SESENU-782908 format. One record per residue (C-alpha): residue number from 1; chain; z negated, y negated, x negated. Coordinates in pm, 1 decimal, always signed. Each point is the difference from the previous one (the first is absolute). Layout:
BEGIN
NUM | A | Z | Y | X
...
***
This chain:
BEGIN
1 | A | -1.5 | -18.7 | +11.2
2 | A | +110.1 | -310.9 | -119.3
3 | A | -291.5 | -276.5 | +36.8
4 | A | +38.8 | -376.9 | +16.5
5 | A | -262.0 | -97.8 | -239.0
6 | A | -221.6 | +108.7 | -253.0
7 | A | -299.5 | -36.4 | +195.8
8 | A | +153.3 | +209.4 | +305.1
9 | A | +95.9 | +295.5 | -225.2
10 | A | -374.6 | -10.7 | -155.7
11 | A | -146.9 | -5.7 | +355.9
12 | A | +224.8 | +292.8 | +105.9
13 | A | -133.4 | +187.4 | -319.7
14 | A | +326.4 | -25.3 | -190.6
15 | A | +11.4 | -61.2 | -366.1
16 | A | +311.5 | -208.3 | -71.5
17 | A | +149.6 | +10.6 | -354.0
18 | A | -113.1 | -356.7 | -47.4
19 | A | -363.8 | +139.1 | +68.3
20 | A | +28.1 | +276.9 | -251.2
21 | A | +110.6 | -231.1 | -291.7
22 | A | -270.8 | -257.6 | +73.4
23 | A | -263.2 | +271.9 | +32.4
24 | A | +108.8 | +154.9 | -342.8
25 | A | -23.8 | -368.1 | -149.9
26 | A | -343.3 | -76.6 | +131.5
27 | A | -115.2 | +380.2 | -121.2
28 | A | -148.3 | +63.6 | +399.9
29 | A | +101.8 | +247.7 | +240.8
30 | A | +289.9 | -77.2 | +219.8
31 | A | -235.7 | +82.6 | +295.2
32 | A | -229.8 | -262.4 | -115.3
33 | A | +279.9 | -233.5 | -24.0
34 | A | +124.3 | +78.5 | +331.7
35 | A | -337.1 | -32.4 | +153.0
36 | A | -10.1 | -349.7 | -150.6
37 | A | +374.4 | -111.0 | +112.5
38 | A | -80.8 | +141.2 | +389.4
39 | A | -338.2 | -235.3 | +0.9
40 | A | +199.1 | -297.6 | -131.5
41 | A | -229.9 | -13.2 | -295.5
42 | A | +282.7 | +58.0 | -268.2
43 | A | +392.2 | -92.6 | +29.1
44 | A | +314.7 | +120.7 | -158.6
45 | A | +238.0 | -278.0 | +16.3
46 | A | +331.8 | +152.1 | +23.9
47 | A | +303.0 | -146.3 | +191.5
48 | A | +262.4 | +270.9 | +78.0
49 | A | +247.3 | -188.9 | -148.1
50 | A | -149.4 | -61.9 | -316.9
51 | A | +164.8 | +290.8 | -201.8
52 | A | -94.5 | -75.0 | -293.7
53 | A | -370.3 | -16.7 | +1.7
54 | A | -296.5 | +204.5 | -139.6
55 | A | -277.4 | +10.4 | +281.9
56 | A | -320.5 | -136.4 | -89.8
57 | A | -314.6 | -5.2 | +232.3
58 | A | -230.7 | -306.0 | +53.7
59 | A | -366.6 | +60.4 | +128.2
60 | A | -350.0 | -84.5 | -145.8
61 | A | -69.4 | +360.3 | -65.5
62 | A | +324.6 | +38.9 | -213.1
63 | A | +83.2 | -164.5 | -313.6
64 | A | +18.0 | -365.8 | +23.1
65 | A | +352.1 | -124.3 | +12.0
66 | A | +153.8 | -337.0 | -124.6
67 | A | +309.7 | -239.1 | +120.8
68 | A | +199.6 | -221.5 | -154.3
69 | A | +156.5 | -318.1 | +146.0
70 | A | +323.7 | -138.8 | -127.9
71 | A | +311.8 | -126.0 | +172.9
72 | A | +247.0 | -323.3 | -58.7
73 | A | -77.4 | -337.2 | +143.2
74 | A | +206.0 | -318.1 | -10.1
75 | A | -81.6 | -80.2 | -364.8
76 | A | +36.5 | +365.9 | -164.0
77 | A | +299.5 | +167.9 | +178.8
78 | A | +90.2 | +281.4 | -238.0
79 | A | +7.4 | +334.7 | +128.0
80 | A | +36.3 | +155.3 | -348.6
81 | A | -343.8 | -184.8 | -74.2
82 | A | -168.3 | +135.4 | +299.8
83 | A | +139.2 | +379.4 | -93.4
84 | A | -138.6 | -34.3 | -346.6
85 | A | -319.1 | -94.7 | +171.6
86 | A | +8.3 | +303.7 | +218.4
87 | A | +123.2 | +248.9 | -258.3
88 | A | -312.1 | -126.3 | -236.5
89 | A | -252.0 | +33.4 | +300.2
90 | A | +144.9 | +335.3 | +39.4
91 | A | -11.7 | +101.9 | -352.4
92 | A | -388.0 | -105.9 | -20.8
93 | A | -86.9 | +222.5 | +324.4
94 | A | -1.9 | -239.3 | +277.4
95 | A | +13.5 | +205.2 | +317.3
96 | A | +160.3 | -292.6 | +238.4
97 | A | +230.8 | -287.4 | -48.4
98 | A | -33.2 | -310.8 | +251.5
99 | A | +321.2 | -182.2 | +41.3
100 | A | -113.1 | -347.3 | +99.5
101 | A | +373.6 | -159.4 | -81.1
102 | A | +30.2 | -335.9 | +194.8
103 | A | +362.3 | -90.3 | -116.7
104 | A | +343.7 | +135.2 | -33.2
105 | A | +144.7 | +352.8 | +104.5
106 | A | -336.8 | +156.1 | +77.1
107 | A | +139.9 | +282.8 | +172.3
108 | A | +205.2 | +99.2 | -318.0
109 | A | -306.7 | +9.4 | -206.1
110 | A | -187.8 | +178.1 | +269.4
111 | A | +230.4 | +275.1 | +39.0
112 | A | +23.9 | +27.3 | -404.0
113 | A | -368.4 | +65.2 | +26.6
114 | A | +5.7 | +259.1 | +268.1
115 | A | +318.3 | +196.4 | -164.0
116 | A | -134.8 | -0.2 | -375.6
117 | A | -384.5 | -56.2 | +6.7
118 | A | -248.1 | +293.2 | -4.4
119 | A | -295.8 | -228.6 | +108.5
120 | A | -89.5 | -88.1 | +344.8
121 | A | +194.8 | -296.6 | +103.2
122 | A | -175.2 | -293.9 | +234.6
123 | A | +155.0 | -302.4 | +139.9
124 | A | -134.7 | -306.8 | +226.0
125 | A | +255.7 | -23.1 | +237.4
126 | A | -118.5 | -346.4 | +118.1
127 | A | +114.8 | -144.0 | -336.7
128 | A | +348.9 | +148.6 | +31.5
129 | A | +71.6 | -124.7 | +344.8
130 | A | -40.1 | -344.3 | -144.6
131 | A | +298.8 | +73.1 | -256.7
132 | A | +208.6 | +227.7 | +232.9
133 | A | +45.8 | -214.2 | +292.0
134 | A | +11.6 | -317.1 | -213.5
135 | A | -114.8 | -251.9 | +270.4
136 | A | -316.7 | -187.0 | +106.3
137 | A | -298.3 | +172.0 | +25.5
138 | A | -22.4 | -107.2 | +376.6
139 | A | +332.2 | +131.9 | +71.8
140 | A | -97.6 | +379.0 | -91.4
141 | A | -40.4 | +181.3 | +338.0
142 | A | -269.8 | +281.4 | +89.6
143 | A | +319.3 | +260.8 | -5.5
144 | A | +90.7 | -124.0 | -307.5
145 | A | -326.9 | +38.9 | -179.4
146 | A | -17.1 | +394.2 | +132.9
147 | A | +349.9 | +58.7 | -119.6
148 | A | -93.1 | -89.3 | -363.4
149 | A | -234.8 | +256.4 | +34.2
150 | A | +242.4 | +243.2 | +95.2
151 | A | +237.8 | -85.1 | -274.5
152 | A | -268.2 | +69.3 | -249.0
153 | A | -86.9 | +344.9 | +142.3
154 | A | +377.7 | +91.4 | -13.2
155 | A | +31.5 | -114.3 | -334.7
156 | A | -268.3 | +239.5 | -134.2
157 | A | -306.9 | -177.6 | -30.0
158 | A | -302.3 | +195.8 | -24.7
159 | A | -268.9 | -254.1 | +115.1
160 | A | +24.7 | -351.5 | +165.3
161 | A | -256.7 | -270.3 | +5.7
162 | A | -20.8 | -96.3 | +357.6
163 | A | -171.8 | -326.7 | +60.1
164 | A | -118.5 | +105.2 | +367.1
165 | A | -363.9 | -70.2 | -19.6
166 | A | +17.3 | -347.2 | +25.0
167 | A | +31.2 | -109.3 | +387.9
168 | A | -58.1 | -285.4 | +242.5
169 | A | -382.8 | +90.5 | -11.1
170 | A | -3.5 | +34.0 | -377.6
171 | A | +154.0 | -344.6 | -39.4
172 | A | -274.4 | -159.0 | +252.4
173 | A | -264.3 | +162.9 | -221.2
174 | A | +164.6 | -130.5 | -314.3
175 | A | +37.0 | -345.4 | +116.0
176 | A | -406.4 | -40.1 | +122.8
177 | A | -84.5 | +154.8 | -332.0
178 | A | +107.2 | -235.8 | -277.4
179 | A | +119.6 | +136.4 | -348.5
180 | A | +26.2 | -140.1 | -330.1
181 | A | +361.8 | +156.4 | -56.9
182 | A | +127.3 | +53.4 | +344.0
183 | A | +215.0 | +286.9 | -1.9
184 | A | +160.8 | +111.1 | -311.9
185 | A | +189.8 | +338.4 | +98.1
186 | A | +370.7 | -115.3 | -28.7
187 | A | +56.3 | +231.0 | +327.2
188 | A | -275.9 | -133.5 | +160.4
189 | A | +54.7 | -324.9 | -34.5
190 | A | +361.4 | +23.5 | +114.3
191 | A | -72.9 | +197.9 | +283.0
192 | A | -279.5 | -231.7 | +83.7
193 | A | +249.1 | -316.1 | -18.1
194 | A | +257.3 | +179.9 | +241.4
195 | A | -280.0 | +75.4 | +250.4
196 | A | -134.8 | -366.3 | +11.1
197 | A | +388.0 | -144.2 | +28.4
198 | A | +120.0 | +223.2 | +237.9
199 | A | -352.7 | +31.6 | +222.4
200 | A | +106.0 | +391.1 | +14.9
201 | A | -241.2 | +290.1 | -88.9
202 | A | +37.2 | +175.3 | -344.0
203 | A | +306.4 | +228.9 | +77.6
204 | A | -124.9 | +306.0 | -231.1
205 | A | -332.1 | -6.4 | +179.5
206 | A | +182.9 | -61.0 | +338.8
207 | A | +306.0 | +279.7 | -45.8
208 | A | -245.9 | +213.8 | -212.9
209 | A | +88.7 | +295.8 | +207.5
210 | A | +381.5 | -40.7 | -94.2
211 | A | -97.2 | -21.4 | -350.8
212 | A | -167.2 | +352.4 | +29.8
213 | A | +318.6 | +112.5 | +121.8
214 | A | +180.8 | -94.5 | -319.8
215 | A | -256.5 | +120.4 | -214.7
216 | A | -5.5 | +329.2 | +165.8
217 | A | +368.9 | +24.1 | -20.4
218 | A | -0.1 | -1.9 | -367.3
219 | A | -358.8 | +81.1 | -84.2
220 | A | -45.3 | -346.4 | -151.8
221 | A | -392.2 | -59.3 | -76.4
222 | A | -135.8 | -331.3 | +143.2
223 | A | -195.0 | -216.9 | -199.7
224 | A | -169.8 | -209.9 | +214.1
225 | A | -17.1 | -361.9 | -180.9
226 | A | -306.5 | -206.8 | -28.3
227 | A | +167.2 | -356.0 | +64.2
228 | A | -329.4 | -160.0 | +4.6
229 | A | -153.7 | +162.9 | -327.9
230 | A | -171.3 | -247.9 | -204.2
231 | A | +157.3 | -220.2 | -294.0
232 | A | -307.6 | -144.4 | -97.9
233 | A | -335.6 | +184.4 | -111.4
234 | A | -159.9 | -268.5 | +247.6
235 | A | +190.3 | +144.8 | +318.1
236 | A | -84.1 | +366.9 | -91.9
237 | A | -117.3 | +201.4 | +284.5
238 | A | +20.9 | -282.2 | +270.4
239 | A | +103.4 | -8.9 | +369.2
240 | A | +342.6 | +42.2 | -7.7
241 | A | +31.3 | +267.1 | -256.5
242 | A | -246.0 | +215.3 | +213.8
243 | A | +162.8 | -78.0 | +317.3
244 | A | +323.8 | +117.0 | -141.9
245 | A | -145.5 | +315.6 | -145.4
246 | A | -143.7 | +100.6 | +348.2
247 | A | +377.2 | -30.7 | +159.8
248 | A | +109.2 | +176.3 | -281.8
249 | A | -227.2 | +285.8 | +54.5
250 | A | +116.4 | +8.1 | +368.3
251 | A | +360.7 | +13.0 | -96.8
252 | A | -25.8 | +252.9 | -232.3
253 | A | -166.9 | +216.8 | +265.7
254 | A | +313.7 | -65.3 | +215.0
255 | A | +229.0 | +109.0 | -300.8
256 | A | -185.2 | +314.1 | -64.5
257 | A | +37.9 | +90.1 | +384.3
258 | A | +385.1 | +48.9 | -68.1
259 | A | -63.6 | +170.4 | -333.0
260 | A | +98.5 | -309.9 | -226.2
261 | A | -168.0 | -21.4 | -335.6
262 | A | -224.2 | -312.8 | -47.9
263 | A | -155.3 | -190.5 | -276.6
264 | A | -198.1 | -337.7 | +37.0
265 | A | +63.4 | -296.4 | -232.6
266 | A | -290.6 | -205.8 | -133.2
267 | A | -134.6 | -275.1 | -239.7
268 | A | +89.0 | -232.0 | -165.0
269 | A | -257.3 | -223.1 | -191.4
270 | A | -371.3 | +102.9 | +39.5
271 | A | -306.6 | -11.1 | -193.8
272 | A | -88.7 | +327.7 | -156.4
273 | A | -311.2 | +52.9 | +205.2
274 | A | +192.2 | -2.2 | +304.4
275 | A | +244.6 | +269.5 | -91.3
276 | A | -221.6 | +320.0 | +83.8
277 | A | -80.6 | -140.1 | +335.4
278 | A | +350.2 | -62.2 | +79.9
279 | A | +115.2 | +332.8 | -76.8
280 | A | -289.7 | +133.9 | +245.0
281 | A | +112.6 | -237.1 | +277.1
282 | A | +344.7 | +115.3 | -30.5
283 | A | -56.5 | +391.5 | -2.0
284 | A | -219.6 | -76.9 | +303.3
285 | A | +239.8 | -237.5 | +179.5
286 | A | +291.7 | +198.3 | -70.2
287 | A | -99.8 | +357.6 | +28.2
288 | A | +61.0 | +85.7 | -370.5
289 | A | +335.2 | -118.0 | -55.3
290 | A | +88.0 | -25.8 | -318.1
291 | A | -31.3 | -334.0 | -178.4
292 | A | +262.7 | -193.5 | -178.8
293 | A | -168.4 | -317.3 | -182.1
294 | A | +144.0 | -284.0 | -195.6
295 | A | -250.6 | +0.8 | -281.4
296 | A | -254.8 | -136.8 | +118.4
297 | A | +30.2 | -297.1 | -217.4
298 | A | -392.5 | -86.1 | -79.7
299 | A | +22.4 | -327.1 | -130.9
300 | A | +251.1 | -293.7 | +61.5
301 | A | -20.4 | -174.5 | -338.7
302 | A | +225.7 | +218.5 | -224.3
303 | A | +365.9 | -76.7 | +60.7
304 | A | +162.0 | +201.4 | -289.3
305 | A | -254.2 | +256.2 | -9.7
306 | A | +35.0 | +124.8 | +369.2
307 | A | +74.1 | +332.1 | -81.5
308 | A | -358.9 | +28.6 | -146.9
309 | A | -150.7 | -176.5 | +286.6
310 | A | +155.1 | +256.8 | +226.7
311 | A | -46.9 | +323.5 | -196.6
312 | A | -344.6 | -94.0 | +9.2
313 | A | -22.2 | -0.4 | +414.5
314 | A | +226.8 | +287.2 | -10.1
315 | A | -194.2 | +221.1 | -182.1
316 | A | -330.1 | -88.7 | +221.1
317 | A | +242.6 | -1.7 | +330.3
318 | A | +141.4 | +366.0 | -111.1
319 | A | -352.1 | +133.1 | -97.6
320 | A | -105.3 | -80.7 | +346.6
321 | A | +296.0 | +119.8 | +194.6
322 | A | +326.6 | -151.2 | -38.9
323 | A | +253.3 | +240.8 | -44.6
324 | A | +314.3 | -233.6 | -130.1
325 | A | -36.0 | -300.7 | -232.5
326 | A | +274.0 | -256.9 | -23.5
327 | A | +56.7 | -142.3 | -343.8
328 | A | -52.1 | -357.3 | -71.5
329 | A | +161.0 | -152.3 | -321.7
330 | A | -88.0 | -269.8 | -252.6
331 | A | +288.3 | -226.7 | +221.8
332 | A | -210.1 | +24.3 | +276.6
333 | A | -12.6 | -316.9 | +165.2
334 | A | +252.7 | -162.4 | -267.8
335 | A | +337.5 | +139.9 | +31.6
336 | A | +203.0 | +329.0 | +53.2
337 | A | -117.8 | +252.0 | -256.2
338 | A | +241.9 | +91.0 | -266.9
339 | A | +33.6 | +362.9 | -163.7
340 | A | -311.4 | -72.0 | -254.4
341 | A | -232.9 | -111.5 | +308.1
342 | A | +125.6 | +322.0 | +177.4
343 | A | -105.5 | +204.7 | -267.4
344 | A | -366.0 | -180.2 | -33.5
345 | A | -50.7 | +19.8 | +377.4
346 | A | +49.1 | +355.0 | -0.4
347 | A | -222.6 | +89.6 | -276.5
348 | A | -266.6 | -189.6 | +149.7
349 | A | -2.7 | +170.3 | +308.1
350 | A | +45.7 | +326.6 | -138.3
351 | A | -320.6 | -47.2 | -194.5
352 | A | -150.2 | -109.2 | +313.8
353 | A | +135.4 | +283.6 | +201.8
354 | A | -96.9 | +264.5 | -271.0
355 | A | -371.7 | -142.5 | -24.7
356 | A | -23.8 | +46.3 | +344.5
357 | A | +118.4 | +352.3 | +28.4
358 | A | -234.1 | +94.0 | -269.0
359 | A | -275.4 | -141.0 | +209.8
360 | A | +131.7 | +156.4 | +287.6
361 | A | -19.4 | +334.5 | -157.7
362 | A | +372.5 | +68.2 | +68.0
363 | A | +111.1 | +342.4 | -146.5
364 | A | +116.7 | -31.8 | -375.1
365 | A | -41.9 | -360.7 | -13.3
366 | A | -246.1 | -35.8 | -278.0
367 | A | +167.5 | +283.0 | -196.3
368 | A | +242.4 | -293.9 | -131.8
369 | A | -310.3 | -152.6 | -147.6
370 | A | -149.1 | +323.0 | -136.1
371 | A | +324.1 | +38.1 | -212.2
372 | A | -22.8 | -371.1 | -123.4
373 | A | -355.2 | +71.9 | -84.7
374 | A | +124.5 | +325.7 | -211.9
375 | A | +233.5 | -199.6 | -167.5
376 | A | -211.5 | -304.4 | -107.5
377 | A | -257.6 | +289.5 | -139.3
378 | A | +268.9 | +134.2 | -222.1
379 | A | +121.7 | -338.5 | -83.7
380 | A | +343.9 | +133.1 | +105.1
381 | A | +150.8 | -323.1 | +16.2
382 | A | +367.9 | +143.3 | +113.0
383 | A | -174.7 | +180.6 | +285.0
384 | A | -159.6 | -309.0 | +77.9
385 | A | +292.7 | -185.4 | +64.7
386 | A | +148.6 | +268.1 | +199.2
387 | A | -279.7 | -9.2 | +233.8
388 | A | -15.5 | -373.9 | +41.0
389 | A | +60.7 | -170.7 | +317.4
390 | A | +253.3 | -241.5 | -204.8
391 | A | +96.5 | +237.6 | -316.3
392 | A | +203.9 | -305.0 | -115.2
393 | A | -229.4 | -245.9 | +7.5
394 | A | -279.4 | +233.3 | -148.5
395 | A | +213.8 | +94.5 | -306.8
396 | A | +130.2 | -355.4 | -25.5
397 | A | -340.2 | -140.1 | -56.8
398 | A | -116.8 | +271.4 | -275.4
399 | A | +326.1 | -27.5 | -179.8
400 | A | -66.9 | -433.9 | +1.3
401 | A | -306.5 | +66.8 | -208.7
402 | A | +3.6 | +312.7 | -229.1
403 | A | -325.5 | +123.0 | -138.4
404 | A | -37.8 | +95.8 | -376.2
405 | A | -71.5 | +390.6 | +130.3
406 | A | +219.4 | +121.2 | +268.1
407 | A | -320.0 | +169.0 | +143.8
408 | A | -154.9 | -308.0 | +86.9
409 | A | +101.3 | -345.1 | +163.9
410 | A | +11.1 | -327.3 | -122.5
411 | A | -333.0 | -100.1 | +175.2
412 | A | -236.6 | +245.7 | -122.9
413 | A | +152.7 | +150.7 | -296.4
414 | A | -280.0 | +196.2 | -190.5
415 | A | -233.0 | -65.9 | +232.2
416 | A | +171.6 | +208.7 | +302.7
417 | A | -254.7 | +145.3 | +168.5
418 | A | +204.4 | +328.7 | +101.0
419 | A | +131.3 | +29.9 | -327.1
420 | A | -341.1 | +26.0 | -149.6
421 | A | -169.4 | +169.8 | +299.9
422 | A | +284.1 | +266.1 | -79.0
423 | A | -84.4 | +32.5 | -362.1
424 | A | -379.4 | -8.1 | +30.0
425 | A | +14.1 | +307.6 | +269.0
426 | A | +242.9 | +166.1 | -221.7
427 | A | -267.6 | -46.9 | -295.4
428 | A | +154.6 | -232.0 | -196.8
429 | A | -174.8 | -277.3 | -215.0
430 | A | +112.7 | -329.6 | +133.2
431 | A | -76.0 | -300.0 | -194.3
432 | A | +255.2 | -273.9 | +184.2
433 | A | -61.3 | -271.9 | -212.7
434 | A | +208.7 | +139.1 | -306.1
435 | A | +281.5 | +218.8 | +187.2
***
């Protein structure tokens, strides 16, 4: 029997090819994975038209996955440059690529991704509508917003951010509770402006059932967008954010009733002391659906270093239940990232995800660290480079400052604790001073 979605198959006790692949990657029995997918606690975003995909699972009890945002803009139009970023991201182990293109032939790039890229592909249809229809925002119709969702599904996109949680009720809550940074989500600001100018309800909320039909046909995972995510730590966990989260939890249940996979998007900028509580609130209000977070960025003062501020928040979030971390590059808040920025952002978020997986006790996560410790114990520099999360940088640092003796580094030299402890424990005499 052919099932419409991964969730429908799981609920009928059928292990799909994709489930078996993911279970093997996660080192868990396929029956355990099926149960998680059936309950909505794990997802396998895998559009039927994305033939080149290597499936991955997203859920708090699975390995923490990372997403890389990229795409063209009015100022940076090169598809070749964006594909270079894609290939770099995939090579470095990113499980998902999100195309945020806002200029040029966006459909050509999207189809290039779904035809050739093994990572999960995500998009934000609301951006593409502005480019595709090429007319003033106020003139875009409700039907045209929905048609863009259909186009992305047909093109093979595995998950779509749909800003359906901000409705007229949420808008009133937002107006009554003033923020320092207002709405900073691009999609959220677009749909807010459209609602204000037309006087109409959010079409993605009003016609949510039509979107569910599209997603069911192609097995597109819904990434329920956080239009009201905080863009300043001063706005963290405010009324608008929580009001929207309540709505997203209600919409998740409606999607599950149609066997459609769902994840929930989250903050944003937020003080460290609020992150764990936010993860618990999301798990409660959204019934255990996987949580996809941008950062959270834990301080607003570090432009140029926001890959670090987000990695701090991401590690805390993933340890407390977030399943999917969106990378942030050093270029965040400043410009479109280049290839080097993409690399820096990926390294930072991979460190955060891996650290969280160790803390969560994900199978085999700590083995990588154990291997590195053994290489350090043996002072096996080449093995250390092989195991490093960024072998190229690790090797370059050592080569830049060569020690007099190859079994030490230029910081410690004869004072190397590892070298001296190994020798003493082997019964040797260690003088340090004249060696």
